[in-house]
N, C-alpha and C positions, 0 to 999 in steps of 0.2 A: 784275350781271356774274358774281358767283360762282354764282348759281343756274343761269344759262345754261351755265357751264362744267361744273357738276356734272351737268346733264342730258345734255350731250354725252358726258361720261365714262361715264355709266351706259349710254348707247346702245352705246358701244364695248365696255364690260365685259360686257354681256349677249349680245354676238354670239359664239356658240360657235366661229366660224371665226377669231376674232382672239384669240390667246393669247400668253403668254410675252413675249419681247423685242419682238415686233411690237406687242403691246398697249401696252407701255411707250413705244415710239416714237410711236405714234399719239396716245396720251394727252398726251405731251409737246408734240406739235405743236399740238393743240387748246388746251392750257393756255397756250402762248405767244400764240396768237391772242386768246383770250378773257380771260385773266387776267394780262396782262403788267404791269399796274399794281402787283401785289404784289412781283414780282421777288425771290423767295427764292433762296438758294443751293441749297437742296434742299427738295423738297415731296413727302412720301409720304402720299397720301390714305388708304392702307390699306383699299381697297375691292375688292380682288380677290375672286373667289368660290372660287378654288382655286389650287393651285401653290405653289412656294416662292419665286418671284421677287416682290419688293416693288418696285413701280415708283416711280421718282423723276420727277416731271413737270417739273422744272426743266431748263434747257438743259444742265446739267452731267451729266444722265443717271446719277446715282449710285445705280443700282439695288441693292437689298439682297437677301439670302437669309435667310429666316426658318426657325427651327428650334424645335421644341417648342410651336409655336403652332397655332391652328386658325382658319380663316375662318368667320365666322358666316354663317347662311343669307342667300343673296342678296347676299353681299359687303357687308353693312352695316358690318362692323368686323373688326379682327383681335383675337383673344383670346389673351392671354399666360397660359399655364397653369402651375400648380405641378407639380413642384418647380423646373423650369428651362425658360425659353423666352426667345428674343431674336431680334433682327434684326442681322445683321452686314453692314456695308458696308466692303469692303476698298478702302482709298484709297491713293493715292501720297503721297509726302512733301509736295509742294507742291500742295495742292488748295484749292479755295475754302472748304472746311469748316474749314480752319485759320484761325480768325479771331483774330488777335493783339490787335487794338485794340478792337473792339466787335462785338456780336452780339445777336440776339434769338431765343429759342426759343418756339414756341407749339405746343400740342397739346390735343386733347380726350381725356380719360381717364375711365373708369368703373372705379375700383378694386374688386377683389373682397376686398381685405384692406388694412388700414392698420396692419399690424404691422411694425415695424422699418424698415430702409432699403430703398427700392425705386428703382432707377435708371430714369429716363425717357430721357435723351439723354446719351451719353458719347462724348467724342473724346479719345484720348490713351492714355497708358500709366500703370498704377498699380503700377509695380515700381521697380527701381533707376533707371530713366529717367523717373520720374514727370513727367507733363506733361499739358497739355490742360485740358478743362473737363468738368463733371459737373452735370447738372440732375436732381434726385431728390426723392423723398418720404421723409420721416422721420416716421412716424406721421401726425399731422394737421399737418405742416409741409412747406413747400416749401423746398428747399435748393439752394445752388450752391457747388461746390468748384472752385477754379481753381489751377493751378500757374503762377505768374507770375515774371517776371524780377526784380521788385522784392521780392516776398515768396514764399518757397518754396511755401507752401500757404495759400491764402485760402479761408475758409469763411464763408458767410452763410446763415441760416435765418430763416424767419418763419412764424408760425402761419397756417393757411389753413382756410377753411370747406369741408373735404372730407368726403365721406360714402361709405361702402361702397354700391355698387349705384347710384350717382347720377352722371350725366354732369357733368363740370366742365371748363371751358376754363381751362388754366393757361399762364402765360407768364413769362419772365424776360428782362430786357434788361441789357446790361453795356456800359460805356464806360470804357476804361482810365484816362482822366483825369476820370472823373465818378463814377458809382455803379452799383450793381446794384439793379434795381427788379423786384419780384414783382407779378404780376397774377393774379386769379381772376375768371372770367366778365367780362372786360373792365375790371375795376376794380382800381386799385392797392391792394395790401394791406400793403406794406412795402418798405423800401429799406435799403441798407448802403453805406458808402464803398467805392470801388474800390481796387484794390491793384496796378495796373500791367498791363503787356502780358503776354498769355498766351504761354507757351513750349511748343514742340513738339519732342520729342527721339526721333526714330527712332534705331536703332543697327544694328550689323553684322548681327546675327541676325534683327532685325525691321526691315527697311528701310521698312516702311509704318507709318503711324500708324493705329491701329484706331479705327473708329467703330461704335457700337452703339446700338440702341434697346432698352430693356428690361433691360439688365444692364451691369455694369462692363466696359469694354473691356479687352482683353489678358488680364486675369485674371477669369474669369467669376464674378460674385457680385452681390449686391443685386438679385435678380430681381424684376421687376414682375409683379403678378398682377392681371388684369382686362382690360377692353377698351380699345382705343386707336384714334384716328382723327386725320386732318388734322395730321400732324406737319410743322412747317416750321422751317428754319434760315435766318435773315437775317444778312447780313454787316454790319449796322449796328444801333444801338440805336434801335428804333422809339419814336416818341413815344406818349404815353398814348392820344391819340385814334386812332392807327393800330392799336394793340393792340385797342382797343374795336371798331374797324371789322372786324378779323379775327374777333372774337367774334360780332358781329352778322351778318356775312355767312354764317356757318355755324351759326347758332343752331338750325337744324332738327335738328341731330344730338342735341340735348339730349332730344328726344322719342323717339329710337330705343330699341327694346326687343327686340334680337335674342335668339334662343335661345342659351343658354350651354352649355358642355360638360356641366356638371352636369345640366342639363335634358335634354340629348340622351342622356346615358347612362341616365337613368331610362327613357327611351323605347325604347332599343335593346337594353339588356342584359336580355333576357327569359329566358335559360337559366342553368343553373348547372353548373359542372364541379367534381366532388369526387374526392378520391383519397387513397391512402396510399402512402408511399414507405418501403421496407424495405431494410435492409442484407443482407449475405450470410447472416446468422444468423436473419433473419426479424424483427428488431427495428426499430421506427421509427427513421429516421435523419434528421438535419438536413441538408438539401440545398438547392441552388440550382435554381430552376425557371423556365423561360421558356415562356409559354403565348401563342400567337399565332394570328391568323386567316389566311385565304388571302392577304391583302395584306400580311402581316407586322406588323400592329398588335398591340401587346402588352397583355395583360390580367393582372390580379392583384388581391390584396387592397388595403387602403388604402395600403400601403407598397411602392413599386417602387424598386429600387436600379439604379444605372447600371453598365454594363460592356459597351461596344460594343453597345449595345442596352439592354434592361431585363430584370431578373429579380426574382423574389421568393424569400424564404427560408421554408421550412416545417420544422417540427420533426417531420415524419413524416406530418402530416395537413393537407390543404388544401381550401378551398372558395372558389370564385371565381365571381362573376357575369360571364357572357359573352354575346355575341350568339348566336343560334341558328345552327347550321351546323357546318362542318368546322373543327377546330382542330388545331394541332400542338403537342406538348408535348416539351420537352427538359429533362433532369435531369442534373446533374453533382454529383460529390462528390470533386473533386480528381483528380489524375492516377493515383492508385493504384486507382481504380475506373473501369470502363467507363462512358461516358455512355449514357444512355437516350434514344432518339428514337422517337416514335410519334405516331399520329393518333387523334383521337376525334371523335365527332359529338355535338353538344349540341342538345337539343330543349326548347322552352318548356314549363315545368311538369313536366319529367321530368329530375331531376338525373342527370348522367352520372358514374358512379363508376368509377375506375380504380385498380388495385393494381399498383404498379411495384416490382420487386425488382432492386436493383443488384447487379452481379457484380464481385467483386474482380479486379484485374489483377495486383497483387502486394501484399505487406505488408512494407514496410521497417521499420515500427515494431517488428515482431517480431524484427528483426535489429539493433535498437538505434539505427536512424536515424529521427530525428524531424523533421518538416517545420515550418518557421516563417516568419514574416514580421516584419521589424523596421522597416518604413517604410511606413505607410499612415495615412490620415486619415478620420474619419467626421464631423467637425464643422468642416471647412475651417480647419485650423490654429487650432483652439480657438474659432472664431467660431460660436456657436450660432445657427442660423436656424430659422424655423418648419418648414422642410422637412428639418432635420437629423435623422438617426436618433438614437434613444435609445441609451444605453450597452448596454442589453440587446439591442437590435437589432444593434448593432455586434458584440457578442460572438457572436450567432447567425450572422452573415454569415461570421465567421472559422471557426466550427465547421463551417459548411456546405461550406467548402473543404477539409475534413479536415486543418486545421492543428493541430499540437500546441501551438505557442506563438505568441503574437501580441503585438506591441508597437505600440499605436496612438500616433501623434504628436499629442498634444493638451495637456491642462493638468493632469494628475494630479489629477483631480477625483473619480473614482469608485474604489471598492475593487477590488483585483485579484481575478480569478477563479482559483481553484486547485481543479482536479479531477484525478482519476487519469489521464485521457487528454488534458487540455487545461488550459493556463494562459494568462491574458490580462491585460494591464495597460496603463495609460496611462503614457507616458514623456515627456510634454510635447512640444509641437510642435518642429520642428527647432531645435536650438540654434544658436549662432553661434560661430565662431572669429574673433575680432577683428571682431565684428558681421558684416556682409555682404561685407566686403572679403576676409576670409580663407576664407569659405565656410560653408555650412550643415553641421550635424552631426546625425547620428541617434544620440540618446542611448538606451541600453538599460540597464535596471535602475538608473535614476537616482532618488535620493530627495530631492534638494534642487535649488534653482535654481542652475545654474552661472553663472560670471562670463563674460558674452559679450565682454568687452573684452580677453581674453587668449587664448592658444593653447588650443584645445580639448583637445589631448593632455595638457597640464598639468592641466587640469580633470578629465580622465578619471582620471588618476593620483590626484588629490586626493580624488575622490568614490568611487573604487573601482567606477566604471561603465565601460561601453563607450562610446567616442566614435567612431562610424564616419563617415568622410567621405561626405557626400551627393553622389553623382556624377550625380544625376538631370538636371542641366543642363550637365554637363561635356561639352564637345565636343572641340575640338582645341587644341593649345598655341597656335595662331594667335590665339586670343581671350583669352589669359591676361592681356593688358594692356588689355582692353576693360572699362571700369568698369561698364557696364550688365549684365555677365554675372555671375551668381552661381556662382562656380567654387570648387573646393576648392584654392585657392592655398596654404593652410597645410600641405597634405599633404606638400609637398616638404620641409618642416621636420619635421613630425611623424613621417614615416617613418624618417628617419635619426637623429633625436635623441630621439624620444619613445616613446609607448606606443600605436601605431596598428596593431592586429593584423590588420585586415581591410580589404579594398578592394572595394567593390561594383562588379563588372564587368557584372552582368546586371540589367537593368530590364525593364519590361513590353514595350518595343519591341525588345528585343534578339533578333537572329537569329544572332549570331556573325559575320555578314557585313556588317552595317550599319556605316557610318563611325564612329558614336559608340562602339559596342562594340569595333570594331577598334582605335580609339585607346586606349580604356580597357585593353584587353588588352596592347597594346604598352607602355603606361606601367607596368602591373603587372609584366610580364616584366622590364622594366629595373630596377624596384625590387628584384626578386628577384635579378637579376644583380649588384646592388650588395651582395649578402649580407644583405638585409633579409628576414626571415621575415614573410610576408604572405599571408593566406588570401583565398579568393574568396568574395564574398557576392552574394546576389541579393535584390531587393526590387521593389516595384511602384510606390510613391509615387503614389497617386491619392486621390480624395475620394469617399466614398460618396454625398454629397449634391450632387455636381456632374455635369451632363450631359457635361462634358469628361472624366469618369472613364474612363481608358483601359481598365482591367481591374479585376476584383474582387481583394480581398486574396488574396495567395498565388499570383497568376499568375506573378510573379517571386518565387521563394522560396529559402530557405536550409535545407538539411538538415544537422542536427548529430548527431554520434555521442555519445549520452548514456549515463551510468550510471543516471540517474533523471531524471524530468521535473520539474526544479526550475529556477528562474531562476539559481541559483548554478551548476548544471551547464551551462546554456546559455551563460553568460558564460565558463565555463572551457573549453568546447568551442570557442567562437569564438577565445579567446586561444591555444589550442593548435593551431588550424587544422584541427580534425577536422570539416570542413564541405565541402559542395559546393553549387553554385548552379545553378538551373535555371528555365526557363519551362515545362517539361513533361517532357522525357526524364529518366530516372533513371540516374545514373552512379556506380557503385561502383568505386573505384580503389585498388589496393594495390601496394606494392613490397616484395618479400620477405615478403609477408603482413602488412605494416604499413600502417595507415591514413594518410590525408593528415595532414600536420602532424608526422609522425614524423621522427626523425633517425637515419639508418643510417650506421654507421661501417665503412669498408672499410680493411683494412690495406694493400691494394695495388689497382691497377686490376683490373677483372674484370667479370663479368656479374652483373646483378640480374634477378630474375623479376618482371615487371610483370603484374598481374592486372587485367583489366577486365571488368565486367559492365554492359551497357547495356540499358535497357528503354524502349520507346516504343510506345504503342498505335497511333500513326500510322505506324509503320514507321521503321526506322533507315536513315540515309543513309550516315554514316561516323563513325568514331572516330579521333581523331588523338592521338598521343603527342607531348608537347612536352618538349624538353630545352633548358634555358637559352634559351628563347624561340624555338627552331627546331623545326619539325615533323620528327621522325625516323622516324615510322612511321605509316602510314595503313591502317586496317582497314575494308574495305567493309561496309556494313550488310547484315544478312541477317534479314529478317522483323522481328518485334517484340522479340525477345530475343537478345542476343549475349553469349557468355562466351568469353574467350580468355586464354591465358597467353603472354607474349612475353618472350624473353630479350633484354635490352638491355645493350650494352657501355658501361661507365663507365670513362673514362680518367683523369678528375680530378674534383675536387669539383664537384658539379652539383646541380641540382634537376630533378625529373621531375613532370609533371602530364598530365592527359588532358582532352580536350574532345569533346563528342558533338553531332552534327548529325542531327536527325530530319527526316522529311518534314513538310510543312505540314499542319495539321489545323484543324478548326473550333473546338475547345474549348480546346486547349492549345498552347503555343509549341513551338519546335523546337530549343532550344539549351541545353546544360548544360556546366559546366566544374568539374572537381574541383580542389581545392586541392593544392599541391605536397607531395611527399615530398622531404626534403633528404638528400643523400648526401655524406658527407665522406670523401675518399680520403687515406690516409696523413697525416691531420691537416692537410691543406692548406687554406688559406682559399679563399673563392669570389672568383675574379678577374673583375671587370667588364671589359667591352670599353670602349674609349675613347669610342665612340659613346653608351654608356649614361651615362657620366659627363657627357658634353657635353649630353645630354638634360636632366639635372638642373640643370646650370649655366645652360642657356638658360631653363629654367623660373624659376629665381631671378632672372635678368636681366630677364625680362618682368615679374615681380612688382615689382622695384625701379623699373622704368620707370613702372609705374602709380602708385607712391607718389611719384614725382618730379613728378607733375602733379595736385596736390591740387585744382586748380580744376575738374577733371573729376569729382570725387567730391561726393556730397551727404550730408546728415545720415543718410540711410539706411545709408551705409557705416560709420558710426561717426565718432569724432573723430580728427583728426590727432595728438592726444596719444598715440595708440597707435603711431604710426609709429616712434618710437625703439626700442620693444621689438621690433616686427616686424623692423626693419632689423638689430638686434643678433642676433636669432635667424637671420636670413638669412645673416649673416656666419658664424655658427657652423656652419650647415648647409653653406654653400659650402666652408668649411674641411674639414668632414668628408668631403664628396664628393671634394674634391681629394686628401685623404689616402689615398683608396682606391687611387690609382696606385702608391703605395709600400707601403702597409699595408692590404691588403684584409681584409675581415671574415671571421671564422669563423662558420659556422652554429651551431656548438656553443656559442658564447658569446653569441649573440643571443637575447634573451627578449622 
């Protein structure tokens, strides 16, 4: 029966007129006719010869999309390639793949590596709403992880006779009131007691439960490397003889030997591209390079990093094996240099050599402004994988973006780099403020492990470090009481009571017009209106070793005005507010000649002189002057550089800031925001509006609402023993905000 079905499928698959969704539909029809006895909930043969669509031949038609993979010749199998590749199947909340009581997974695999964890089948979420099931390899072991109603996390593993480069049929069955059983080549190899019904937890921002083949769902990791075929999901625990029948019916796969990518590359990479990259002085410069062919496929040395595509880093000299023909090369070295774009021709046996000289756009370092990044990862939150960059590679990637200072969020494992024009250190992966219920924290210049069970601002004071609220997942106040969201809930306390000098308003996706950034700016302006001195920060928060890496380090960056390039000076500049944040445009802002963070005292109402200097290679759109959260002046963009002085009337104590919108570009973002200058008139305090106070009180109320439902929280959030401390500080913060109605704060006394 199976051989007939496979023959029909091949006849359809090799018909060039039947492709994409139509192929999936026809294959499903034939599968129903010839193979109905199997009745899987999903069946992915993985026998396409091209395209991104992965056909599900079951009646549920749960077709997937593959990324980072390649089809082997003739559609013999799908190859999962390092460093990242997987299949995503976007499913609704209530679908057949949510198997709470029992299931069986089967697949043919030919691993290219047996190093570390490699996911085969995953359904669910691995974050604050942890749920679902995971079938994986761990070296030479098969494993199953479940999140069940009876036991928060269930894990079972058993040694398996697996080998690199050899086809193996693997399977696992589970029954909630029975056991988990593992099989290899149709034979049982181990079992473990069951632990209850599997749970599935979608949430407000992720209304679907993720299903993947080849990596962890929802948070990409544990990537499988090798070939895969005949993946099936059954909604019941198959008997041993049924698993054996699945193996026997498809045993012909064990003799397949398709050409792998490594073999293909040896055959097609017959030419070589060489070159040198120089700065404006003629010296070799570390830069980011993208080398692609006519169809956009990227080439490079052994290590390719991710960033909306792929790039490699060169210390001024590169040599890359490429296919013969035309290639396009793109080189960048941060927004203070013009990018280079050019074409070259590669010939077999004749290396193509290119010398590229980068041209400066501007030099802010010469004016005391140093660019840095304080939130990025290169080892996936401290998890070292085979594909993870080394410390040296991570340092070079930061240098290549023309960053002056870099704080990677990892494990403080390697010695910091201290050079005349560049400093770099590890500052541990995001810390916690009351674990994950209070929000993640970006530690900068930290020397010891902070206590995650208390307020991060208290820890920042104790350790003499910067604790910057991580706004990467912050959206709107509407989800502050959603337990599945990792939000900066503790910021409402830290801002009014503590030592939180900076608020990250710019991330890699920020345009200044997107909903997340608009909310972050609105919240920031309200903190400022409450008399809280708070600077603007920019960050990227991505991972060099993940294909989901949105951008490279420094795409979202913070410029700091420094006396010298030391970590002590960086921390001092952040605390003083001598910073601006950007994804590309450069924005210098002064009031009466004073930099952001300064306090100007006026004896009486009057005018101040606002100076703006905006620069963007992509062209400027507009610059807006903000006073107390309102736009009071808009200057139209003119070309790539704009300098202007504007007289602004100040009637009472206020703060002034500026933001810049540039035109969209290929290499850099389009938004920048300067930190405020504070102006105190006749020693008056900063009087908040009632709506600003209400905003903070609503934030506190949402936080209390979350704490009132501990049944919605998991161990991931921390222990309820923290609640009394949180509630006590919420009471103090609430009292402080309420007091602003009668006793507003003075900027001069806020530190």
